[in-house]
TORKOLGU-186971 format. One record per residue (C-alpha): x, y, z; residue in three letters. Coordinates in Angstrom, 1 decimal, m for minus. Example, Ala and Ser with C-alpha at 12.3 -4.5 7.8 and 13.67 -1.06 7.14 Angstrom:
<mivos>
      xx      yy      zz    r
    12.3    m4.5     7.8  ala
    13.7    m1.1     7.1  ser
</mivos>
This chain:
<mivos>
      xx      yy      zz    r
    31.1   133.2    60.7  unk
    28.0   132.3    58.6  unk
    26.6   128.9    57.6  unk
    26.1   125.9    59.9  unk
    26.8   127.2    63.7  unk
    27.6   124.0    64.5  unk
    30.3   123.6    61.6  unk
    32.1   120.3    60.6  unk
    32.7   117.1    63.0  unk
    36.7   117.8    63.3  unk
    38.5   114.8    62.7  unk
    41.3   112.9    61.6  unk
    40.8   111.4    58.6  unk
    39.8   107.4    58.6  unk
    42.7   105.3    57.2  unk
    41.8   102.0    54.9  unk
    41.1    99.1    56.3  unk
    42.8    97.1    53.6  unk
    45.6    97.3    50.9  unk
    45.3    95.4    47.8  unk
    48.7    95.6    47.1  unk
    51.5    95.4    49.8  unk
    54.4    97.9    48.7  unk
    58.0    96.7    49.1  unk
    59.5    97.8    52.9  unk
    61.3   100.7    52.7  unk
    64.8   100.8    54.4  unk
    65.1   102.4    57.8  unk
    68.6   104.8    58.7  unk
    69.7   106.3    61.4  unk
    69.7   110.5    62.3  unk
    72.7   112.7    62.9  unk
    72.5   112.1    66.7  unk
    73.0   108.1    66.6  unk
    75.8   108.8    64.2  unk
    77.6   111.3    66.0  unk
    77.3   108.7    69.1  unk
    78.7   106.2    66.9  unk
    81.3   108.1    66.3  unk
    82.4   109.3    69.7  unk
    82.1   106.3    71.1  unk
    84.9   105.1    68.0  unk
    87.2   108.1    68.9  unk
    87.4   107.2    72.3  unk
    88.0   104.1    72.2  unk
    90.6   105.4    69.8  unk
    92.4   107.7    72.3  unk
    92.3   104.4    75.0  unk
    93.5   101.8    73.1  unk
    95.3   103.2    70.1  unk
    93.5   101.3    68.0  unk
    90.4   102.0    65.8  unk
    87.4    99.4    66.2  unk
    85.8    98.5    63.0  unk
    82.3    98.8    64.4  unk
    81.0   100.2    67.2  unk
    77.6    99.1    69.0  unk
    75.6   102.0    70.4  unk
    72.1   101.5    72.6  unk
    69.5   103.5    71.7  unk
    67.1   104.9    73.6  unk
    65.0   102.0    73.5  unk
    67.2   100.3    75.1  unk
    68.7    98.0    72.0  unk
    72.4    98.4    70.4  unk
    72.7    99.3    66.8  unk
    75.8    98.6    65.3  unk
    77.6   101.1    62.7  unk
    80.8   100.8    60.9  unk
    83.4   103.0    61.2  unk
    84.6   105.0    58.3  unk
    87.9   106.3    59.2  unk
    90.2   107.8    62.0  unk
    93.1   109.5    63.2  unk
    94.9   109.9    66.1  unk
    97.4   112.3    67.3  unk
    96.8   115.0    70.7  unk
    93.2   113.9    70.2  unk
    91.6   110.9    68.6  unk
    88.8   111.3    65.5  unk
    86.8   109.3    63.8  unk
    84.2   109.1    61.3  unk
    80.9   107.5    60.8  unk
    79.0   108.0    57.3  unk
    75.2   108.5    57.6  unk
    73.1   106.2    56.1  unk
    69.5   107.4    56.1  unk
    68.1   104.5    54.3  unk
    65.3   104.9    51.9  unk
    64.3   108.2    53.2  unk
    65.1   111.5    51.3  unk
    67.7   112.7    53.6  unk
    69.6   116.1    53.0  unk
    72.0   114.5    55.0  unk
    72.5   111.2    53.6  unk
    76.3   110.4    53.3  unk
    77.4   113.2    55.8  unk
    80.1   112.6    57.3  unk
    79.7   112.8    61.1  unk
    82.9   113.1    63.1  unk
    83.6   113.1    66.6  unk
    87.2   114.5    68.3  unk
    87.6   113.7    71.8  unk
    90.2   115.0    74.0  unk
    90.9   113.8    77.7  unk
    89.9   116.0    80.2  unk
    91.3   115.8    84.4  unk
    88.0   116.6    86.1  unk
    85.8   113.6    84.7  unk
    83.3   115.7    82.8  unk
    81.8   114.9    79.9  unk
    81.4   117.8    77.6  unk
    80.0   118.2    73.9  unk
    81.3   121.0    71.5  unk
    80.3   121.9    67.8  unk
    82.7   122.0    65.1  unk
    83.1   122.6    61.4  unk
    79.2   122.4    60.0  unk
    77.0   122.1    62.9  unk
    75.1   125.1    63.8  unk
    75.1   127.7    66.6  unk
    71.6   128.7    68.1  unk
    70.9   132.6    68.4  unk
    67.2   132.0    69.2  unk
    65.2   131.2    72.3  unk
    62.6   128.3    72.0  unk
    64.9   125.4    70.8  unk
    65.4   123.8    74.4  unk
    69.0   124.8    73.7  unk
    71.2   127.4    75.3  unk
    71.9   130.2    73.0  unk
    75.5   130.6    72.1  unk
    75.7   126.7    72.2  unk
    75.8   124.3    69.4  unk
    72.7   122.8    67.7  unk
    72.8   119.5    69.4  unk
    69.7   118.4    70.8  unk
    68.8   116.9    74.2  unk
    68.4   113.2    73.2  unk
    71.4   113.2    70.9  unk
    73.6   115.0    73.8  unk
    72.6   112.3    76.0  unk
    73.3   109.4    73.2  unk
    76.6   110.9    72.6  unk
    77.7   111.1    76.4  unk
    76.4   107.8    77.3  unk
    78.4   105.9    74.4  unk
    82.0   107.8    75.7  unk
    80.9   106.8    79.3  unk
    80.7   103.2    78.1  unk
    84.3   104.0    76.9  unk
    85.8   106.3    79.8  unk
    83.7   105.3    82.7  unk
    84.6   107.8    85.4  unk
    86.9   109.3    82.7  unk
    86.4   112.8    81.5  unk
    86.7   114.1    77.8  unk
    85.8   117.4    75.5  unk
    83.9   116.0    72.6  unk
    83.4   118.0    69.4  unk
    80.9   117.0    66.8  unk
    81.7   118.1    63.2  unk
    80.3   117.5    59.4  unk
    82.1   118.6    56.8  unk
    80.0   120.4    54.1  unk
    77.5   121.3    56.8  unk
    77.0   124.4    56.2  unk
    76.1   124.1    52.6  unk
    73.9   121.1    54.0  unk
    72.0   123.6    56.1  unk
    70.7   125.8    53.6  unk
    68.2   123.1    52.1  unk
    67.1   123.1    55.9  unk
    64.9   125.4    57.8  unk
    67.8   126.2    60.4  unk
    68.2   129.9    59.5  unk
    64.8   130.4    59.9  unk
    64.9   129.0    63.7  unk
    68.1   131.3    64.4  unk
    70.6   128.3    63.9  unk
    73.3   129.2    61.8  unk
    76.8   127.6    59.9  unk
    75.5   124.3    60.0  unk
    73.7   121.7    60.4  unk
    71.2   120.3    63.5  unk
    72.0   116.9    65.5  unk
    69.1   115.5    65.9  unk
    67.3   112.4    66.4  unk
    64.7   111.4    69.1  unk
    64.9   107.6    68.6  unk
    68.2   107.3    66.6  unk
    66.1   105.9    63.8  unk
    65.0   107.3    60.5  unk
    62.0   106.4    59.1  unk
    61.2   106.8    55.6  unk
    58.8   109.7    54.5  unk
    58.5   110.2    57.9  unk
    55.7   112.4    58.9  unk
    56.8   112.4    63.0  unk
    60.1   114.3    61.9  unk
    58.0   117.1    59.5  unk
    55.2   117.4    62.4  unk
    58.2   118.1    65.1  unk
    60.2   120.9    62.7  unk
    56.5   122.2    62.6  unk
    55.9   122.4    66.3  unk
    59.6   123.3    67.2  unk
    59.1   126.3    64.3  unk
    55.9   127.5    66.1  unk
    57.6   127.1    69.6  unk
    60.8   129.3    67.9  unk
    58.2   132.1    67.0  unk
    56.6   132.4    70.0  unk
    60.1   132.5    71.6  unk
    60.2   136.0    70.0  unk
    57.2   137.3    71.5  unk
    55.3   136.7    68.3  unk
    51.4   136.6    68.7  unk
    50.7   135.6    65.1  unk
    51.8   132.5    63.3  unk
    51.6   132.6    59.7  unk
    50.6   129.3    58.3  unk
    51.2   127.8    54.6  unk
    51.4   124.6    52.8  unk
    54.3   124.8    50.3  unk
    56.8   127.6    49.1  unk
    54.4   129.1    46.8  unk
    51.9   129.9    49.3  unk
    54.8   130.4    52.0  unk
    56.0   133.2    49.6  unk
    52.4   134.8    48.8  unk
    52.2   134.7    52.8  unk
    55.1   137.0    53.4  unk
    54.1   138.9    50.5  unk
    50.7   139.3    52.1  unk
    52.3   140.2    55.6  unk
    55.7   142.0    54.9  unk
    55.7   143.6    58.5  unk
    56.4   140.1    60.5  unk
    59.8   138.5    61.1  unk
    60.5   135.5    58.8  unk
    60.2   133.5    61.8  unk
    56.4   134.3    62.4  unk
    56.0   132.2    58.8  unk
    55.9   128.1    59.1  unk
    55.4   125.9    56.6  unk
    53.0   123.4    57.9  unk
    52.6   120.7    55.1  unk
    49.6   118.8    56.3  unk
    50.0   119.7    60.0  unk
    47.9   122.7    60.7  unk
    46.4   120.8    63.5  unk
    49.7   120.3    64.9  unk
    50.9   124.1    65.0  unk
    47.3   125.3    66.1  unk
    48.2   123.0    69.2  unk
    51.5   124.3    69.9  unk
    50.5   127.8    69.4  unk
    47.7   127.8    71.9  unk
    50.5   126.0    74.4  unk
    52.8   128.8    73.8  unk
    50.1   131.7    74.5  unk
    50.0   132.7    70.7  unk
    46.8   135.1    69.7  unk
    46.1   134.8    66.3  unk
    46.9   132.1    62.8  unk
    46.8   133.3    59.3  unk
    46.2   130.2    57.1  unk
    47.2   130.5    53.2  unk
    46.6   128.1    50.8  unk
    45.4   126.7    47.3  unk
    41.6   125.4    47.0  unk
    42.8   121.9    48.2  unk
    43.7   122.3    51.2  unk
    41.5   124.8    52.4  unk
    38.6   122.6    51.0  unk
    39.9   119.4    53.3  unk
    40.0   122.1    56.6  unk
    36.6   123.4    55.5  unk
    35.0   119.9    56.1  unk
    36.9   119.8    59.4  unk
    40.1   117.8    58.5  unk
    43.3   118.8    60.2  unk
    45.4   116.8    59.0  unk
    45.4   117.1    55.1  unk
    48.0   114.3    53.7  unk
    46.8   113.2    50.3  unk
    46.9   109.8    51.3  unk
    44.6   110.3    54.4  unk
    42.2   112.4    53.5  unk
    40.1   113.5    50.3  unk
    38.9   116.5    48.8  unk
    35.1   116.8    49.8  unk
    33.6   118.1    46.2  unk
    30.4   117.6    47.4  unk
    31.0   120.7    50.0  unk
    32.2   122.6    47.3  unk
    29.0   121.5    45.1  unk
    27.1   123.2    48.1  unk
    28.9   126.0    48.0  unk
    28.3   126.4    44.4  unk
    24.5   126.0    45.0  unk
    24.3   128.6    47.7  unk
    26.0   131.1    45.4  unk
    23.6   130.5    42.2  unk
    25.3   127.8    40.4  unk
    23.7   125.8    37.7  unk
    22.3   122.0    39.0  unk
    24.7   121.1    36.5  unk
    27.7   123.1    37.6  unk
    26.4   121.4    41.2  unk
    26.7   118.3    39.9  unk
    29.7   118.8    37.9  unk
    31.9   119.9    40.6  unk
    30.4   117.2    43.5  unk
    31.6   114.8    41.1  unk
    34.8   115.6    40.2  unk
    38.0   114.3    41.3  unk
    40.0   117.5    42.5  unk
    39.2   121.0    43.8  unk
    41.0   122.6    41.2  unk
    38.1   121.5    38.9  unk
    35.9   123.2    41.3  unk
    38.0   126.6    41.0  unk
    37.6   126.4    37.2  unk
    34.1   126.3    37.1  unk
    34.0   128.9    39.6  unk
    36.1   131.5    37.4  unk
    34.3   130.7    34.3  unk
    30.9   131.0    35.7  unk
    32.0   134.4    37.4  unk
    31.3   132.8    40.7  unk
    35.1   132.6    42.1  unk
    35.1   135.6    44.5  unk
    32.0   134.8    46.1  unk
    32.2   131.1    46.2  unk
    36.2   131.1    47.4  unk
    35.5   133.8    50.2  unk
    32.5   131.8    51.7  unk
    35.6   128.9    51.6  unk
    37.8   131.0    53.7  unk
    35.5   131.9    55.9  unk
    34.8   128.3    56.5  unk
    38.4   127.4    57.0  unk
    38.5   130.3    59.2  unk
    35.5   129.2    61.6  unk
    37.0   125.2    61.8  unk
    40.7   126.7    62.7  unk
    38.8   129.1    65.8  unk
    36.4   125.6    67.0  unk
    39.6   123.4    66.9  unk
    42.0   126.1    69.0  unk
    39.0   126.7    71.3  unk
    38.9   122.9    72.0  unk
    42.4   122.4    72.2  unk
    42.3   125.0    74.8  unk
    42.0   128.9    73.9  unk
    40.4   130.4    70.9  unk
    42.6   132.0    68.4  unk
    41.8   134.5    66.1  unk
    41.8   133.0    62.7  unk
    42.0   134.8    59.5  unk
    42.4   132.7    56.1  unk
    43.4   133.6    52.3  unk
    43.3   131.7    48.8  unk
    46.1   132.1    46.6  unk
    45.8   131.3    42.6  unk
    47.7   128.0    41.5  unk
    51.0   130.1    41.0  unk
    50.6   131.7    44.3  unk
    51.0   135.1    42.5  unk
    47.4   136.9    43.5  unk
    45.2   136.5    46.6  unk
    41.4   135.3    45.0  unk
    39.7   135.6    48.1  unk
    40.5   136.0    51.9  unk
    38.8   137.0    55.2  unk
    40.2   140.6    55.0  unk
    39.1   141.9    51.9  unk
    42.2   144.1    51.9  unk
    44.6   141.4    51.0  unk
    42.6   140.2    47.7  unk
    44.4   141.0    44.8  unk
    43.1   139.3    42.4  unk
    40.5   140.4    39.7  unk
    38.3   138.6    37.0  unk
    39.1   139.5    33.5  unk
</mivos>
């Protein structure tokens, strides 16, 4: 790679030390796993006593109990109870979902979990769940089992979790790409949904990389959003869908997981803003935690013959898009954008090496519509032509 051989210092961005305005606290909610545990406990109590409890308390992984209202229930050969998910102020696709648990007695003392309507079925390895089994993650499994055990003691039960409408909800998630079909996943590691949680996104990115590796893939293709992902799929049509991960801001987390699972290659497809942040060494690129290094773009402009006025304008610009516009108007876009791509590839390779093992990194920049590859470390990928 050309340029400074040492490269930029890899870092997590600095957070502001003070805030002038204290925002209103956002309301937390409960995960599908926690709500399922509450519904299962209510159904177990209904089965034993014949009476539906209006509320149940469920012990969370932190050891603290939380209280849930029970929405409805019915009893027959089996006992069924419903808890409606409240995701708080998080824009969650499962907010308002009716987590439903049906409990029937068993003679052998075991508590067995099953997936019903609206709960996805696992079809690919890499999720840490049995292929062919329900997509109920380990922590929710434990919470549900412990909640039922509180009521039944040594007694056994089959517990079926269902989510009416869950199959339709799942189309707004990444489940199908992960090999989960027929419904949503029952998720949660803490039981708590924190509004706009970066932790949940990071977890989904890491899980997607793990699933890709479990299918025998050697290359993971990272993009930052829908347009860049569609561009990446057009660019590399021979790769399976599972190789493509919409990484958002969690490039560093995806690289770490790729190294851990033995992948050999990473391709990053993005627009100029995210690429500029990566080129400056910031591998967590959320807009509130890192700024676009427009002086870096100014230096690239100077390197390829930009005028002092252009360099100054770009260096002082509020967004990377202005650099793109200046480069395009001045005929500098192909050369400057290519330099940016090679700089990003160098950062990603160095970051992976520091993580444990060097990956081969290739990078492509797409235009703002995601229609054309403006520049790339692989010349054959470029589809954009100056007018």
